[in-house]
N, C-alpha and C positions, 0 to 999 in steps of 0.2 A: 857825420852829424854833430849835432850840439851833444849834451851830456841829458840823458831820460832823468825825469824826477820819479822816485819810488814813493807810491801813493799809500801801502799797505801790504804788511806781512802778517800771515796767520796760519795755524795748524791746518792743513786740508784732509789730511790721513796719518796713518800709521807710518812714520819714517819720512814724513812728505810736509812742506812748508808752501802755501802757495804767496807768490811774491808778486803784487798786482803796481803798475807803473804806468806814467803818462808818456806818452811821444816827446823825441826833443823839440825846443823850440823852434830848432830849424834842420832839416834835413841834410844841410851842406849842398844843396843843390843835384842830388843822387838820391833816389829811393833807398829807403833803407832796407838792406837784406837779411839782416838777423842783428838778434839782442843777444847778448852774455850775460849770466847771473854769475858773480862769485860771492863766497861766503865766508865765515869765520865765526869761532865760539867767543872771541872775544871784542869783537868790533875794532879789530887792529889789520889792516892790511898790507903793513909795512914789509917790505923785502921778501914780497911774496910768499906773506903769512897766509893768505886767503886760499880759498881752495874754489878751483872754477868748475861749475856745472856744466857736465857734457847732456844737453838736454837736447841736442839736436837744433834745425834751424827753426826760427821762427821770427816773423815780420811783426808781431803785435804781441801784447802779454794777457794775461797774465802766464806767469811761467811757473808748473810746480814743480818744486826742487825734491827730488827723492834721493832716499838712499843715507839719509840722517841717522840720528841715534834719537830714538823716544826719550824725552825728558831732559835732553839737552838743548841750552837755548843758543840760538844762530842766527847772526846780523848779515847783512844782505848790500851789493852795489849793485847795478846794472850800467850796461853800455850800449850804444847801438852801433850798426855797422852799415857802410853803403860800399859804392865802387869806390871810394877813395881811402876807405880804409876805416878801422876801429875809431869812435868817438872818444869822449871824454865820459869817465868813470862818473856815476850818480854820488849823490852824497849817501854815505852810510844809512841804512835805515834801523829802525828800533827792534828790539829783539822778538825772533818768533820760536816757540819750542814746540816740537811733535810730540804725540803720543798716542797710545792703544788700549786695549783692554789688558786686565791685567793676566797675570798666568795662573796655573790651579794650584791651590793650596795644597800641602802636604803633609804626611805623617799623621793622618786623621785617625784621633782614638774615641772610646765614648767608656763612660763610667755610668753603672746601672744606678737608679734609684726607683723610688715609688712611683710607677706608671710614668718614669720619665727615663731618660739618658742624656748626660752631659757630655756633649760631642766639644771637641778640641783638635787643634791642629797646627802648622807652621803657615806663617803668611805668605804670601806668595810675591813677585815681584810687582809692583803697581802700575806696569805700562806705560809709565811716563805722568799718571795723573793719578792723584790719592784717591783709593780705596773710599768707596761711599756706604758699602753695605757688604754682608756674606749671607749667602743662601745656604741652606739644609735640604735635604731631598731622601727620605729611607724606603725601605723594601722590607717584605719579610722573606725575600729569598735571593736577595742579593743582585737582583735583576733589575734593571732601569731602563729595558728596551721598550721601545712604542710608547713612552708616557705611563710606563707601569709603575715605576715608583710613587710617592708621596709626598708632596712638596709642603714643608713645614711652615707655616704662616706666624711667623714670629717678630718680634720687634726690629727697628733697623739697627742694626750694629756694626762696628768697624772694628770690632775684635773679638775673640772666642775667651772663653768656649760660652755654646748656647745650649739651654738645657731645652729639650725637644720632649713636649710633653705632650698627654690623651694618648701614651701608648698604653698595650695591655701588658700587664704582668704576665710573665711565663713567657711570652711570645718572644722569639728570636729577631732582631731586626739588623740591618746593614745601613750604613750613612755612607753619603759623599756630601762634598763641601763647593760651593763656588764663590768668586768675588767680584764684586761689580764697583766699578768707576765712572765717571762722565762719558768715557766712548760705550760702556755697556758692560755686558757679562762676561766673565771669565770663562774658561772650560772648566769642567768638573773635577776634583780631584779624583785619584783615584779610589775604588772603595775601601771603606778602611779596613784595617789589616784583621781585626776579629769582629766577630759578631757580638752583639751586646743583647742582654736580656733584661729586661726592670722586672724588680720583685718588691716584697714586702714581709714580715713576718706573717705565719699562717693564720688563718682565722681560729676562733675559739670551734672546739669539737663540739657536737651536739652531745645530751644528755647521754652518759653512757648507757648500755644496757648491762644490769649486774642479774647473778643468777648462781644459785648454791651449786658448787663443782663436786665438791667431796667432802667429808669430815673435816671441818676447820679449812676450808677452802673455801673462795667466791670467785667465779669467773666476771671478769670485765671486759666486754665487748665494746670497741671504739669505731666510732663510724668518722673516715678520715673527712677533714674539713677543706676548706679551699685552701692551697699552701703556697700563696701569696705570690706565685711566680718563681719559686724556688724549692726543689725537693724535700720534702718533710725529712728530718734525718733522727729524731728520737718524739717519744711521747712520755710525759711525767705522770704518774697517778699518786693521788692524796687520799687517804680515808680519814671517816671519824666516827663514832657511835652515835652521835646525837645531830648530824647533817650540818655543824657549825663549823667553818676552818677560819674565824676571827682570830688574831693574834697568834698565829703559829698553831693553833690548836689540832689541826689535823697531823697527822702520821705520814710521812713521803714514805712510799713504798719503794724500795732499791730492787729493782726487778726489770727485766727486757720486756718490752712488748713481744709477743709472738707472731708465728704467719696467720694472716687472717686479722690481725689488729685484734687478736685476744689475748689478754694477760691473767692468770690466775694467780690472786692473791692469798695467801696461805697463811699459817700461824694462826688465823682466828680462832674465836671461844663458839663453839657450837651454841645455837640455841640465843646469839648475841645478833643483833641485828647492825648493818653497816652500811655508811653512806659514802657516795666515792665522787671525785672530779677530777678531770685529765685536761692536759695542755699538749699542743704540738710543738717543735720546735725545726727551723730551717737555717739557711745560711745569713738569714737577717736578723735572727734570734729566736726567742721563747714569744709565742702567742699567747693571748688570753687563756686562762681555765673557762673549762666547759662548764656548764650548767652543773649542779648538786644531782645526781643520779637519786632513784628510789631507794629504798633500803632493801636489803638483801641480809638471810642470815644462814652459816651453814648449821649442816646438821647430819645425824648418823642413824643406822636403824637400830629400832627398839631390842630391849631384852625379852626373852621365850614366856608365853603366858603357861598357865597351869590347869590342865581338866579337872574340873570339879567331880561330876557325875555322867554316866552316860545312862539312856532308857527309852525302850519303844514308845514312840509316840502316837503313829496311826500305821496305817497298811505303808510297805516298806520303807516307813521313816523310823529314825530313831534321833532321840534329844541329845545334844552334846553339850554341856554347861561347863564354863572355864572362867579364871580371873584374870584379869588384865595385868601384862608386865610390870615390872619394878620400875624401868623405865624407858619415856618415848623415844629416847634416843635425840631429844630437840625438837622433833617433829611430832605433831598430832597424829596418831594411828589413824588409818584413813581404812582398814581391812582386817578381816579374820579370815584365812584358809584353814579347812580342815580336810585333813587326807584320812584314808580308811583301808583295811584289808581284813580280808578273811581268816589270818593265822596270827595276828600281831606283829608280823615281819613287815619291815619298810624298807630293807636294803634293796641297793640296786634297783630303784625305780618301781618296786614291787607293788607299792600302794597307790589307792586312786585317789585323785584329787578331787574334792566335791564343788562343782561350779554352780553356787549360791548367790550369785551377785555378790553386790559390797555390804558390809555390816560393819560396825563400828564397836558393836557389843555383843554379848552372848545372851541366851543362849542359840545353839544355830541346829534347825531341824534338818538332818540331812537325809534326802529323798531318795528314789530310783532305786533301792534296795531291793534284795531277794527276800520276800517272805519266807521266814523258816530258818533263814541262815543268819548265822553268828558273826558279828562287827566287830573291830579294834580301831580307835581314833586316836589321833594328836592332831595340836592345834598351833598356829605361827602368828604373828600379829606382822603388819605391814605399815609404816609409813611412807614420807615422799621420800627417803632415803633408802627404800627395800625392805625385802621380807628379814624377820627376825629367825633365830633358830626354832625349831621345832620344838612342842614340849613334851613331857616323857607320855608315854601310849596307854590308852585308858584300858580299864577292863572291857570284857565281852557285853553287848546287847544284842537282842534278836527281833526285827520285825514279824508282823504277822497280819491277814487281814479276813474279810469275809469269803467264802467260795466263790468260784466263776459260775456264771449262771449255767443252768442245764441246755444240754443242745438235743436236737431232733424230737422237739414235741411234736406229737400228732394224736388224730383222733380217728376212733371207729365208731360211726354212727348208730345208735340202733332204734328203737321205737319209744322215743321221750328221753333218752339217754344217750350218753359218748363215754368211750372207754378212752381216757388220756394215758400216753405212755411219752417215757423220755429216756433220757440218755445221761448219766451222772456226770457233774463238771467235771472237765480236765484236771483244774487244781482246787484243792480245799482251801485255798489262801493261807497254808501252813497251820491248819487247826481241822479235825477230823468233822467230816459233815453227820450231823444228828438229825436232819429231818427235812422235808420240804415243804411248801407254801403253793398251792395251786390257786390261780385265779381264773373267772370265767368272763366274758364278755359278748354281748348280742348287739352292742351299740358304739364298741370305743373305750366305754368306761369299764374297766374291769373292777371286778368284786371277788371276795373268797366263795370258793363252791358251797351252795348251801345244804347239799344233800347228797350222801352217797359215800363211798369209802374215802374220797379227795377231802372230806372234811376233816380226818383226823390225822392226813398225811403228816404233819408237822412232827410226831413224833415217830416216824416210821422211815426207813431208810430203805423201803421198797421204792420201784421207779415206774409203777403203772397203779391207777385208780380209777375210780367211775364215778363221775358226775349225773345224778339223776333227778328228776323234777323238770325236766327240759320241754320247750315247745317242738312240736314236730315243724317242719319246715321254716323253723327259724336258724339263720346261720350264727354259729357260736364259734370263737375262738379262745384257745387257753394260752395261759402263761404259768411257769414253773420258778422258784427259786427255791435254793439250799440255802441250809441254816446250820452254821458252826459257832464257836465260843466267842467270835466276833461280830455275831449278828447274823441277819439275813443277807443271802446274796444280791446280787443284781438279776432280775427277771429275765427269763428267757424270751428270745423272739416270740411273738406269737406263733401259734399252730396255724396253718391252713384251715379255713373255715370249716366247718362239718356241721352239717344239717340232719337232725333227727329225721326219718322220713318213712313213707308206707306208700302204696300204690297209688297211680291219680285217679280223678274222679272220670265219667265218661264224658266225651266232646258231643256236640250238637252239630248237625249238618244243616246248614243254613240254605244252599243250593245245589243241584245239578243241573249240569246243561250240556250241549254239544260244544267242544272246544274245536274239534278237526275229525278230519277223515278218521274212524274207528277209534275215536276220542273222546271222554266225557269228563269235563270239568268237574270236580266234587269239592265244594267250598264247606268249610266248616267252621264253628267256634271253639275256643279251646275249653277245657274242662273247666269248672267251677274252684275246683281245686288240684293242685299240681302233686298233693300227697307229700308235699314239703321238697319235693326235688325237680330241678329243671325236668322238662320233657324232652326225652332224647330221641322219641321217633313217633310216627303215626302211622297204623295200619289201616288199608281198607280193604275190605272184602262186600263183592257184589254177586247178585243173582239177577235171572232173568224172570222171576215167578216172586219175587219178594221174600221169601222162605231162606231161612240160614239154619234149618234145624238138621241135627245131624251130621253137620259138616258138609250141608248140601252149595253152600257159598264158595265162591273161588276168592284166594287170596292175591291179592295187587303186590306184585313183585315189582316195586317202584323204586327201590334204593331208600335210602333214611332221608328224611325229612322233619323239622321240627315247627313247621308252621304249614298253612294251606294257602292256597286252595291246591289239589294235586291232580295232573291229567292221567286219568286211569285210560292206556292206552289198549291195543290189542283186540278192540271189541268188533263186533258185527255191526256194518253201516245197518241202519233199520230196526234195527232189535231194541227193543224198551230193555234197559237195565235200573236195578234198582241197588241203593249203595249204605254200608254203616261203615263207623269208624271207632277205631279205639287209640288211646294214649301211652305209651311207654314213658317209665322214668328208670332209674337207678334201682327201685325197688320192685320194679316188674312189670307186667302188661295190667291198663284199668280195664274196666267194664266196657263192652260195646255200645254205641251211641243208638237210638232209634234207628231205623228202616229210612232211608229217602224217599221221596216220591222216584217217578221212573225218569229215564233221560233217553233218549233216541241219539246215537252216532249219525253222520251223514258225510259225504265227498262229493265233489264234482260229479257232474252226469259225465257219462258215455258220449262220444262222438257222434253226431246225427248223419245222417246219409243223404246226399245230394239225390234225389229221383228224376228230375228234370229240370233243364234250362231254356228257356224260350222268350221272345220276342214279346212283350207284351204291349207295347206303346214308343213313341218317337223318345230315343235315347232313355228304354224302359226295356228291362229283362225280367220277367218272373222266375224265380227261384224256390223250385217245390224241393221239399225234403221229408226225411220220416224223422220220427221221433228217435231218440238214443235208445238202444238196448237197456240202458240202465238209468233213470232217475238219480241214481248216487245215494238214494233215502234221502232226498230231498227234494219238493214239487220244482219244476224247470219254471224259472219267471222270465225268461228272453232267449231270443236267438240273436246271434250276430253275423252279419254277411261280410266276407271280403272279396277283393277282386281284384284282377290283373289282367293284361293285355298278353300275357306271353305263357301262363299258365304257373308261372313262380313266384312265389311267395317267400324268397329268401331274404334275409337280413331287411326285413323290413320294406320290401319293394311291392306289397299289396298296397290296395286303397281299402280302407275300412268304412263300410257305408253306414252314414249316419239316419238310422232309417226309423227311429224312436223303437218304443220297447212292444215284443210281442211275445205271444206265449207258444204261436201255433204258425204253421206255413200255409202258403206260401208267402213270400215276402218280392215284392216289387221293388228291384233294384233302380232310382233312377239317376239323371245326371249324368248319363252316359253318352259317349259320342257315337252318333249313328255311322254305320257302318264299319265300326272297329268291333272285333271279334274280341268277348270277355269270356273269362274263366273265372270259376266262385268256390267258395267252400264256406262252410259254415258249423258254428260252434253253439252249444246249448249253455245256459246259464242258470244256477240256481242259488240258494243261500251260500253256498261253500265257495263259489266262483264260476269261472268259466271252463269249460269242459276243453279236450283237444279238440283242434279243427278236423274237419269231415274231409274226405278224399277230396282232390280237385276234380271241379264237375268237368263236363264237357265243354267246346265252345258255343256259344251264342253272341248273336248280331244284331243289335237295336237299327230301327231303319224307321225313316218318317217318308211323307212323301217327296217327291222332286223339287228342286227349286224350278222357277219359271225359265223355259226357253229363252233364248237371246237371239237378237238380228232377224226376227222374223218377216220374210218379206214375199211378196208375189210378182209373179210374171203374166201379165194378160197374154189370154187366148181369146178365141171365140166361145163368148158366154160362157168362158171357164177361167180361171187365173191356176197356176200353179204355186201352192204354196212352200216355200223353202225355209226352213229355221236351224238354228244351231242348238245341239243337245244342251239340256240344263247343265251349270258349272258342276252341280252337287246332285246326285241321284238319291240323297236322303239316307244312303245306307243299304238302297236295295236296287236289283237293276231295273233300270226302265224297260216296260213291256210294251210300251204303247202311248200315243198321244191323242188327246182330245182337241179337233180344231173349230174353233167358232168364228162365225162370219157377221157382219153389220154394215148395213148400208145407210147408216145414219143411225139409228137407235141402237137398242140393246142387241147384246149378241146372243144370237141361236147356233143351233146344232148347223151342221152344212147339210144341204140336203141330197147332192146325188153327187158321184164322183169318188174317187180312190180314198177320199178325206173321209167317206161315211166310216170305214174299217181300218182307219188310222190306231184305231184303239187296240188292235191287236197286231200293230206293226212297229218296228223300231227305226223304220225308215224315216228320214226327218225332212221328207217332202211329200207331197202329194197334191191331186188336182180335184179343185170343187169345180162341177159342172153344173148345170141349170140357172147360170145367174145371167143376167141382163147386161148385153151389150150396152156400153153407154153410162153405166151406173159406176159410181166408185163405191169399190167397198176394203173394207180394212178385216185384217184377220187375228185374232188371238189364238196362242197354242198353249196349252199345258200336258204335262208328261205323267203318266201313270206308272205305278210300279207295287208292289205287294202290299204298300201303305194305302192307296188309294191316289185319286189324281191332287195333282201339285197345284200351286199357282198359277194362274194363267199369265201367259206374257204381255208387256206393254203391246199396245195394237201395233199392226204392221203400217207402213205408209200406206196411202191408199191407191188401189190399183183399179182400174177400168176395163174391164172386156171389150173387145172392139171386133167386129167383123172381119174376117181373114182376107184379105190381097189375094191375088191369085196365086193359087199353088207354087211353092217353092220346095225344092227337095230340100230334106232335113239336112242340116249342116252336121257333118261327122268329119272325124280326123280321117285323113285321106290313108288309104291301106298301102300305100307307099310311097317315099319321099317327093315331095312336088316342088322344084325349085322355080323361083320367081327372079328378076333382077330389075334392076332401074338404072338409068343413067345417071350420073350426080350433074348437077346443076348448082354454080355459082349462087349464095343467096346474102352473103356479106363478105367481106374484104377476108380472104383466108378462110373462109367458111362453104363448104359444099351440102348439099343435099340430095337425097335420094329417097323416091318412095316406091315403096315393091310391095305389090298385093299377094297377100296369102288369103286362105280362105276364112279368117275369121276378121279382114279386113285389110286396111294398109300400115305396112311397117313404114314409118319413117326414121330415115337415118341422116342426120348430119356430124360429118367430119371437119374438125379443125386442124390447121398445121399442116396439110397434107403437101408433100414436095411438089406434085402436080395436081391440077384441080379439072383434071379429065379422067373418068374412068367409071367403073360399074361397082355396083352393089349386089349381091348377089344373096339370096335368102332361101333356105329348104326348109320347109314345115315337117317335124318328123313325129312318129306316133312313141308310145312308149316313154321311158325314162330316159334321160341322159345318161352317155355311157360313163359318167364321174360320180362323185358322191352325192347320194341322196336321201342321205340317212335325216330322220327327224324333218321330212319336208313332203308336204303334199301338194302333186300337178294337178289340176284340175282339166288337162287336156295335154297336148304334145309340146316340143320343145323346137326352137329353131336354133339352126345353124348358120351362122352369116359370118360374109366374107366379103373381101374389096380388092380392086386391083390397085388402089391407092398405096403409097409406103411412106413411111416416116413422117405420119401423122401424131399428133399432138395427144387428142381426145375426141370421144366420139359420144354422141349423145343421142339416145332412139327411144321411139315411141310404140310401144307392143300394143295391139288389140286383144281384148279377150273375149272370150263366150261367156255368155250369162247363164245360159242353161249348162254349160258345162261345169260353171263355177258352182251352181247350185246342185248340180247332180254330187259333187264332191263333199257337200255338206259345208261349205265355205259361204262366205257371205263378200259383198264386193270389196269391204275395208279392211279384208284382211290379206289381199293380195299383195305381194310384191314381185320385183322384178330382180333375177338373180342372173349370174353368169359364173363361169367355171374357167378359170385362169391356171393353169399348171396343175389340174386336178382339183384345186382349191375353190369350194363354192362361194361365191361373195354377194352380199344383198348391196345392189347399185341403185336402188329406188331413191327419186328425187322427187318425185310426183305421183299422185295418184288420180286419175280423173274418172270419177263413176259415171258422170253423166253421159261421157263420151266413151265409155268403156276401154280407158287406156291406161296402159303402167307405163312412165318414162323414167329414164336411169340415166346414166352417166359413167363412163371408163374409159380406160386407154388400150382398150385391148379387144381384138373382134375373136369369138371363141362361142361355144355353146350357151344359149340365152332361154330362159323359160320364167314364164309366169306361175307365180304358187304360192302357197302358203307355207310357215312354220308350223310344226307340231306343238309348239310350245303354246302356252294359254298366258295372256297378257292381261291382269288386272289393273286398271289405272282410272283415274278421274282427272280433271282438268286441272286440280291442284291437289297437294299433299291433303287438305281437309277430305276431299270427295275422294281421294284414294285410300286414304283410312275407311270412309263408308263402303267402299266397293268390296274392300278387303273382309271387313264384316259382314256384307252382304253375302258373300263367299262360302262363309263357312257357320254363322251362327242364326239360329231361329228364333223368332220369338219367344219370349220366356226366359232367357238365359239368366244362371243366376247372378249374375253381376256384370258390370260395365265398368271400364276403368278410362278417366278422361285425364288425359294430360296437355302441357302445352305444346302447340306445333313448334316453338322457336327453340328449342334445345332438346338434346336427345337424353341426357342422363336419366331424367324422371321416368322416361316413357321406356326406356331400357329395362330398369329394376322392375316398375310396374309390369312388362310383357310376362315376366317370367312368372309373377304371381296371376294376372288375368289368364294367361293359357291354362294354368295349372288346375284354376277354379272354373274354367269353362266359358270365360268370356273374352269381350273383344278389347283392344285398346283402341279410342278413337281420340282426335285432335281438337283442340279449341285455342284460339287466337287468346293473348293474354286478357283481353278485358272484354273481349265480346263472344257470346258461345255463335259459332256459323249454322247459319239455316241447316246446311245438310246435315252437322253433326247432330243439331236438334231433331230433324225428322228421321235419323237412324236410332236414336236413342227412345223416340217414341213406336217407332217399328219394333225394337227390340223388347220394349215392355221390360227391363231387366227388372230381379228382385230388390236390387239395392246398386247404388252409384259410387266409386270411390275416385274421389277427386285429388290428384296427386302433387303434390309442390305447394309451395306457400304463395302469399298474396303476390310475390313478385313475377311466379310464374303464370297463376290462374287467379285474377282477381275474385272478391265475393260478389262480383255482378255474375259472373261465369256460374260460380254455385247456384244463386238465386235463381239464373235463368233456365239450368237443368233442374231445379225443383218444383218451377211453374211448368217446364214441360211435361213434367213426371208426378201429379199431385199425389202426395200421399206414398211416394217412395223415398225410403231412407237416402241420403246424400251425405257422405262424410269426406272429412278432408285428411289426407297423410302426408305430412310435411314434417321436415327436419331444416336446421339452420344451413344447409348443404345438402350436396347431391350423395354424401356418404351418409350423413345421418338417416336423410329419406330411405335408401336403400335400406339400412338395416332396421329403420320402423317397420317398412313393408316385409321384410323377414320376420321382425317379431310377430306380425299379424298373421302370418302364414300357417302357421300350428305346424310348422317342420318338427319333427320329433329330435331330441337330441342324439348325439352320436353316431350322426350318418355322414353326408357330404355336404360340403360348401362349396360355392365357385367364388374366386375374387378375380374382377375384372378392373381393366384400366378404367377410371371414370373420365380419363380424356382421351381415349381413342373408341370412335364408334365402331368401326369395323371388326376388332376384335371382340368388343362389347356385346355387340349382335349375336355373333355366335356362340359367345359365353351364355346368353341369353337361353336360344333353344337348347343347348346342351343342358343347362342347369334345370329347365323345365322337363325337360326328358327324363334326368335322374330324380326327379321330386326334390332337387336341392335349391336352396335359395341363392340368389347372386348380390354377394355384397361388392360393392365399388371402392376402390382405394386410389389415392394419389401417384400413378404409377410412377414419377421420377421422384418423390418423395424419399426421405428416409426414416419417415416414424408413418405408423398407422393412426388413421383418427381415433380418437377416444371412443367416438361411436361406434367403430368397426371392433376394436379390441373387446369392448364389451357384449357385442352380439356374438363375438366369436366365444368368448367365454361363458355364455349363456347356452348357446347350442353344443358345445364341447364335442365339434365333428370327429370323426376317426378319421376321415380324410378332405383333406383341403386341394382342390384343382386351381393354380395360381396359371392363369391365362397369359400367356405372351411371353414368357421368358423373359431376360433382362433387357431387353429390346423395349419392352413396354412396362414392366413393372421391376422396378430397383430389387436389387439381392439385397439391400437393408431391408426392405418391407419382408421378403422372403423369409429371411434370418430372424426378423420379428415374429413372425408367425409361427416357425418353429420353436422359438423360445416358449412362447405363450401357451403352445400345445405340444409340449415334446413327446405326447405319445401317437400323434396324428400323423398318418400317412400324407407327405407334402408330395403331390403331383404335377410335374412343370410340363406346360403346354409351349413349347418351344418354336421358333422362328424368326426368320431374317427380316420381316415386315409384317404390319398386320393381317395382310391376306394371306400370307402364309399360315398364319395364329389360326385364322379363321378357317382356313380350307382343314386343317389337321382336325379339328375340333367338328367339323362338318363329316369326315371321314369316319367317324364314330357311330354313323347311325346304321340300322340295316339296311341293306342293298336293295332295289328293286321296289321303290316307293316311289311317292310322289315328294319333288323336293320344291320350295320356294327359292327364288333368286331376286335378290335386292343390292341396290347398290351400295358400297362404301364411302361414298361421297357424298348422298342426301339421306340422312338417317330418315325422314319420316315414315317413306314407304316400309323402308324393310322391319322398323319396329313395329309398326300397326300389323306387316304380317307376321311378325313375330309371336303377338299371341296367338295367331291363328295356328301357326307352325308348331308352338308348345302343346296347344290345345290337342292336336292331332298327333304330338310327339313324332314329328317330322323335323327333317333339318332346315335351316336357310342356309344357300352357299351364297357368299357375298362376293361381289364381280366390282370390278372398275367400269366406269361409265362408259367410256370408249375405249378403242385399241384393242390389243389382244389379250386373251385370258390369260392370267400368270400360269406358269408350269403347275404350281402347287395347286392351284384350282381346277385346272384340267386333270390332273391326277386324281384329285378327290371325285370328280363328276366318273370318270372311268371307273373308282371303286366302288361308288353309288349307284352306277347303272340305273340311273332313272326310269321309271315308267311313265311320269309326266312330269313336264317341266312348268311351274306357274310362275311369270316374272312379275315383278310388282314395281307398279310405276310406268311412266310415260316413257318414251325414247330419250326426253333429257336424263332421265336416271338411268336408263338401260338402254342403250342407242340400237338399233336394229341389226347394225352389224355384231355385236358382242350377242343381240340374241340368235343371230343366224350361228355364230359358233356355239350356243348353248344347245340348238337344237340337233347338232350333230352326235349329240350323247345320248339320243333319244333311239329307240329301234327304227329302222328302215320303214 
């Protein structure tokens, strides 16, 4: 190829030059395969003097020629190569020089200056390019890692040294240096071989502290200044006597500075003032002088003083006079000390240094010495340098004073005078006592004794004297002082007060009156004069005739008393006594008072004796009694009567009869429950209080006329009617002895004219026959019962009965004497249902069988007499029984209708509506009744089993109305007569108010009636009007019973008080009812759950029986309502019955009751459920009585009955509405062995099946 052309050469990098060139004008016809470069340092390439660059193969430029020497100029040429070979070299280029950064400087050193270091070094290789600057970096620890050094920002320089400024004197620094050229910064040098510390001369010290150190010596104390960065090596001190150091007038002290920068400058003149200045020196030279110090002068101790005289100055004091020392030692005297001894010797510290404080001149009074003792003294002076030598010892001197005060001053009283005595002073003060001064005071101000031997005591050494001319009754005190040569000493402490005296005057009796049994209180006034001495006792003397002559009175030994009145005890009740009084003081007994008027003691009466108790009227027993054997000395003002139903009056169990005031018997006790036996006791009252109770009387039972019979019905005959009825539900408390039957054919009722009913008044039979009637005439009948109280209310009229002429005679129907079987063939009446009719004496028995495998067969019915061979307890059978069987098998149910004999039903004392159909399966009697058809004379039932069947009635009594309001009225009619004390009206919508009210109503002998919240039901209104209660209590707020209900009651009973008892909730309402109950504190309280009707119902009757209030609590809560805690605190019960255990009332509530009443017995009535709890409470009643049964599901019936049960102190047994009786209820019934069971409410409340189970607990 042709020759290339070099276009430029230039430094590319360290040891590298870039050669740029253009391709040849001609490739020679073959592609260029490489370019070669050759260089030399002088531009000549002759004779192979150039250097061939081995840079590898390249087909284009530029080419970087490496491996050159930095700083050397190189010249280049280029040639191209192709397949034909190498072409010609290009022309030689201009020169190109490679270069790099400088090397690191070496031999770095530093020279310290004031706040700077001058850093020098040896220059490095410049890397082929002139150095343009040097950088310096420094640190205080020799480390420059991670930028920890400080870069010095100085001017640009191309040579050293560099002064690094801004440094801190005294701080050690380390340095390094680097060079810079056009390429950049070179490497840092090694760190300087030694550290360098900047420095300057020290600062001037502050003005030194100067003080006298010793005689001729001043101590100079220096405060070190800043050392300028170099340790201080010396201090210079210069002083002058005028504070001026101009023109070398100061004196330079040649002495070294001791430890603590203290220097003692000695050789000075005592008493001359000197001034000082100081400077410091370090490696940099001398610093400036300090400011001039304050002046100071050296001094020494004074010379010895001289004692001039010593003499007694006062008590325990000697005055020491002395002259000042000849020299004060160059420092003013600041004090004088005095030392004394009792023998003139002061060796070995035997003297006593007098502590008198500081004094700079004499004389000095040395105090605290012993009077009568001789003392010797010496004196020394003190200045700032210390104490001088002691003076010579003085002559002796003796102190003395007035005598001490006498002691034990006392006085002996007389009539208008006091003899004063005392003990001589312990010390005479160092001078003999020559006499005494006696002073006297009656008001705290003392004066000289005016009369008697004490007036001349000042010239006598006797230790007693007499003060006369004093006033009896005035208290005096006395002081005594002793006298000696020093004068009169201190007065003694005052004597105890002494009062001249005589006996007191006579008291005056102001009143005498009976105080207690055998006790009269004597009141009297104090004497006009106590004789000048406090009265210490009063004596009383008494007699029964007012005479006290010749010792005839009796002195009352009543102990000591200083005031009245005095209760004279041990007297005879009913006897009149007369009294006189006298006073006694320290001088003796005064005169007796005048004799008092008479007074009679008395006590409570003896116990009366009950002579008879007998029924007086309905709910009334007359109690006759004899007066007590003794009135106790006071007329009887009243008799009280208390009664109980069991003859026991323990623990407040009796009832107090509030019958007004009476002073004689008999007393008619009212408000009792007819038919209940009561026992009585009586006590008398007089002005002294109540007597003991009499013995308990025998029992007496109040009664009234019976209630009206029910279920009056008639069976027509030929000109006759057989009338039957159900005996009254209440006999008024006295057995029914007969009945009165009246008849009406459309007008008024009159006595029956003929038949057995004419003699019903003497028969207890509940049926009779009225004859002589007109066939075809309709008659109605009323029946009234008779007992010992008379004839009761008439029944409601019977349905009309019309006698008819007889059909042809038929033999009377009576049970067959032997079983008479009958049978009938079954006939299909519906798919899967067959029916058979079988005739029996009472009519046709219709039997329907469903689900039988075969539709052909026979039903056999056998009519039997007597009772079934199974359980017949509590069951009345008005005829025989049936044994029914069939040839059919595998049937599912049996329905049958059985006829009954009306005459047999009436003869059994039953009414048609009482009849039920029973059957026995596996020995268990079950009520299977589904329908009663009294018109057809049929009772129908359904079962799944053929077995004995019978029509009958349970011996239980059911009291029910069409709704809860009517049921409550029916319950009221069962047990409460007109004129009751109270009637409670509660809402029929919720139970809590009724439950709490039932307890109070029953205890007060009244019913609980129900009302709707806004309207008073007509049936309730009618019952209130029948009852005519003396007051009505409406329980609950207006949300429970509105004001309209209260107004309706007031309108129904004009003039009868109607009041409302209500709280903010059921708990407060119950608490308020308890507050109104009049329950005594300290008794029993029942706690029932306000959230469970079952247990609470049983709680109510148990509480009523025990005369206890029922409080309601939120059973599941953990805190008692505030109203309940307040009522418990008021009642303070000794026994709390918690009804329900933790299932109904939380343990937290029980625990809170225990904390509130720590002394009360907490009785828990447990149970796994509410029925168990109620059963457990019911079982606590006495056995063999009537019991009431209510459902635990519908509250109204049970709670209305609860008041009735409570009034009679009988239990309410709570049962489920349907199903099997719980085992706990069955156990309670077995324990109670009831004589009668009254079921409250209709079959929706207590089902017939449950009633059937109940009846089994009645006698067979």
